[in-house]
N, C-alpha and C positions, 0 to 999 in steps of 0.2 A: 210378742213385734209377728209379724207377717214373716215367711220362711220365704227368701232371696236364693234364687238359680243363679250357682253359675257353672261356662261349661269350665274343661278343662285346661289349661294348656297353657298351665309351664308345669319344668319337674319337680316345683313344692308339690302343683297344689296334687298330680303325677300321684306321688309319695303318697298324703293325704286322704288321696281315693281307696289307693291301694289297703295302706292303711287303715282306715276306719272299720269296720269288721273287727279284728281283730280289737280295738273300744270296748265292742260296739259289745261283742259279748266275754273283758275280759273276764276274768278268768269262771267262766259256766260249763262245769264239768259235762259236757256234750258239743261242745263245741275242736270242730278241727281245724286253725291255720294251714291257710297256702303257706307255702315259701312265700316271704315275700320276693325273691329277683323273679320265681317261673313268676308271680303272673306281669314282670317287670316288661317279659320278654314274650309275655302273650299282649300285652292293650301298642305295643313297643309296633311303627306301620317296616323301620327296616325289621324288625324277626319274626313276628310272625309271619308267615304265605299266607294264609285263605286272607291278609287283605288285599295277595291280588284281587280279589273276586268278593270281600268285604268290604260298604265302609262305614264307619264307626264310630264317636262321642262322648264325651262320657260328660256328666252331671255331679256337680255337689251342689247341695240345699244347706242354708245357713239359715241358722234363725241364731237374734244375737252376738254376730259377727263366732261363734260357734253349731261347729261340721254337726248337725245330724240327721244328715242323708245320702246316698253312695245311688247312682246306678246307669248303665254306659245303655247306646241307644246302634242300635247293630244292622246292615240288614244284606246278612247274604246272597248275594242277589244266584250264584251258582243255585244252594236250594231255594229259594221262591220260584223259577227256572223249570225249573226240574222237580216243583210240584203245580209249578202253576198259579198259585196266589202272586199278591200285592203285600208283605208280611214286613213288618219294621218289629223286630226281639227289643227285647228289654233283660241284662243279663246285670249279675253283680248286684243286684240289691236289697240294701240293708237299710234300714229305719232306722227313730227310735221308737215313740209306741205314744202316735200320736195321729190321726187322719190327711189332717192340712201339708204334714211332710207326707207322707206314700199319695195327694192328691199333685202336690204339685212339684214331684221325680214321673211322674205318668207321663201328668200333659205335657214336661218336656219334650217324651220321650214319644207321643203323641204327634208334638205342633211341630217336630225333629222328621219326624215319617210322612206327616202330607206333607210336607217342602217338595222329599223326594216324590211322595203320589200311588202312597204306601196306601194303602184299603184298611190294613188288619191291622191289630200290636198282640203280640204273646210272648208270654216269657214265666218264666227265668229262660233260657234258649243263652246258648253262651258264642260263639264263630260256628264252632262245629258237632258235630259226638265229642265231640277231647275236651271242652271242654266243661266246664258245672255249670248241669240242666237240673230244671224241676223245684219248683215249690218242696219243704217238706209238708206232708197232711198228717199224716199219722207218724209215729215213733218220736215226738219231742225228749219221751228218756230213755236215748239211746241213744253211741256215743254216734258220732259222725263218719269217718273214711273217709281218706284223705282228695278222691275223687267223686268230692260230691260236698253236699250244699248241707247246713247246715242251718236252722231260720226260728227263733225264734214264735212259737203256737200263734199274737196273734198276726200273722202274717199274715195267709189264705182267708178271717173277718174280716177281714179289711178292705183284701182284695176286691169279695167275694161283695163286700157296699160298693163298692165306688163302680158292681153293673158285670164284673167278666163273671165266666163261668172259665168249665173244662171244659176245655182243647180234648188229652191225656194223661193216663196217669201213669208212669213207673213204677215195682212196687219191687223192693230186697228182702231174702229170705238169709235164716239160720242156720246155719245146715250142717247137724251133728254128724261126722265122720266118721266109719267104724274103730273102730279095732284095731284089726286084718283084715285087708283084701278077701273077702266073699266069694267059693272057689266057682261061681257058676260066673263071677267077675271073667277071671281066666280063661276058663274052657271056653264062653261069649263070644273074645277079644280073639283067642284065637282061632277061632271058624272064619269068626266074621273079618281079618288079617288073613283068613285063606282064602275064601270067596269070593275076595275083592280084586286081592295079586297087593293086597300092603305092606305097609310097612310101616314100624315107629323110628325115627330118624330122629339117634340123638347129637348136639351139638355140641359146642366150642365154641366160646367166642372171635378163636379163632376162620372155627371155624365159617361163624354167623358171618361175617368180617368181610372175609374172602369171597364168600356168593351170593355175596347182599340180601342174606336172607333172613334180616325186618324188614328190610324191603316185598321181600317174598308173602310176610307174610300183610302186613295192611294193603300186597293187593289183593288179597283170599279176602280182608275183612270185605273190603269193596266193595266186590262180588258179592261175601255174606248179607253190608248192611245195608243195600244198596236202595232195597224197599224197606223200610223201617220209618218210622217218623219225624222228620224233615231233614235225612240226611242226607247229607252230599260231598260228593269226590274226592275226598283223598286226589295235589298231586301230588308228581314226582319232590315237591320243594318237599312238604309237606310231609307227605313219606321222611324226606332223608333225616326228616324236622323233629319227628315225633323216633324215629330208629335215634338217633347219637340223643336223648330223651329221656329218654326208659329203660332203652335195653343191655345200655354199659350196662346197668349195676345188679343184672338181675339176675337170677343165683339159677344157671340150667336144669339141675334139682326139680324142678316147679314146674317144668317149660315141658307138653307131648307134641310133639311136630311126627304128625301123621303123611303119608309117602306116594304116592302105588308107587307101579313101576316102570315106572320112566325117568323118573326123582321130582315128579310135579309136587309139589304138597300141597292137599287137599285135607286139612282138617289140623289145627291150636286152639291149644287148654293156656290159657299161661293166668301166674297164676304168683301172687306175696303174700310175704309174710304182711301183718297189719300195720302202719306207720305211722298210724291216729296217739297212738299214746309219748314214741317222737317226736312227730311234730306238735304237739307243747308243750313240753317241755321245750325246743326250740323256743319254743315263740317266731312264728314262721320264719327262719333268719338260722343263714348256713354261718353264721360266722359268728360270734369267734370257737364258739363249741356247739350251737345245732344239727354241724355236717356228725362229730361226734354221737351223739344221738345216734340219728340216723341211721350208721356202722352195724353200730351197737347192735336196732335193731332185727338193722340186716342178717347180720354174718354172727352178731356173739348171743344175744338174750332174747330171743323169740316170742315176739304175742307167741299163744294158744292158738290165736286163729288169721286164717289169712283171707286175705284180699281173690274176691273170681273178679279176675281182671277181663275179661276175652277167652270165651268163642266160640271158634268159627270153622263148621264148616261152605266145603261148596256145595248147591242147591244138587245138582246131579247127583253127591253121597248121602243127602238128611235121606233121614229115613231106614236105613240100612247095619247103622251098629255102630257109629263111627263109635260116641260116647262109651261106648262099653274098652274101646280100642284104649278111651285117654284116662281109665281109670283105671284101668289092670295098666297106666305109664307109673300112674301122677303115684296114686294113688299109698301103696306101700311103697315112696321115698319119702313125704308130708308126714306120714307114723309116724319113720325112725327121725327124724326134722322135731317130733313134736306138736304140732299138731292140732290138736279137737273137733274144732272149729270155724268155720268153714262162710260167709261173705259173702253174697252172690255183690256183684256190681245190678243196677240197677234196668230191669226189664220189662218192655212193654205189658203193661199184663193181660195184651189182649196176643204177645207173644207166646203163643201156647206151646210150642214147639220148648222150645228153654225149656220149662220153665218143667214141664217130662220130663229135666233131665235129673230135675234133686226125689226127684218123687222117690226115688231107691233108700234117701236117707230118711231120717229123720231130720222134717224139718219143720221151718212156720215163715210166715210172712210176718216181718218182725219192720218193713219202716211200707213207707208211699208219700210219692211225691210225683204231685203238680207241674204241668204248662195249663195255663192262665189267659184266656183272651178272648177278647176284646170287640167291634166292626170302633174302627175310628167313623166317625158320623162328624 
């Protein structure tokens, strides 16, 4: 039977779109499902403030009445303007092991993009850098994380057969934490703080709400990440959205904030217990019992592995040793909490400044993911 592509137009079809990957990867030992409620909010034009500068449609592939694939077609006008491109993005792409299905999905996105004046297609990419992006090309035997994509090993080969080529790669590190804080970090941190008149700021949730510290953090992220591949500056509404989504449940012992003498935030590091196993147990749903698995993983029976969600340092403070302050602040707490390993967030393979942070520890690159691109003709 031929492949039929249908645009998602109903709430029932949207639920099918959201849950397709969970069915495709059911019982796969390395797949970590997203929360259905989070994906629903991401795709909802009323809830996701990225739609202030993005346009999107969603497509399902059917064969013989059965869903065999899905894809989102996205245009981020802010990113296109910043990077001087006319690019349509494909995201949330999943498909059975059938070349015809992938061809149909890619053709749907390409046609959609051409109709809107686009000249290139690239992905997997989301609305912004805070959505899952990058196709896994190495590390298929490693469990995913809550913020990354897992895909079957046949995905990259199929895309290359369609003429897609590498646009950019991200790498992910597995880092072994030391058993105790090396003395040199304490001495170096004290020296760097004294020389640059910096201080570690310990906050409560009350402080964060009162001072709108989450918004300060995302403004810092905008400043630090603006030159990274495909990044589009977060709006104030998006910042509020991400603060509500992520900062309400973070253990502040696992966060480091560094301020200058005027009280301005100049660097931060945010970590979180790995929620991969908890999300697998929850099967992508908070109710009826998914919330219990997540709370357990956050506060009670933590994994021995943590996720390094982000590190950001103001450009003028780069190469001044601020990483030693964050290590000095975080490592004792992480050791006390029982963590032995850390997984880095995907880092551009060309971002050597960030990758050198892990050189002080035993580490290895254990995953690689890729954005593929192709000209629209």
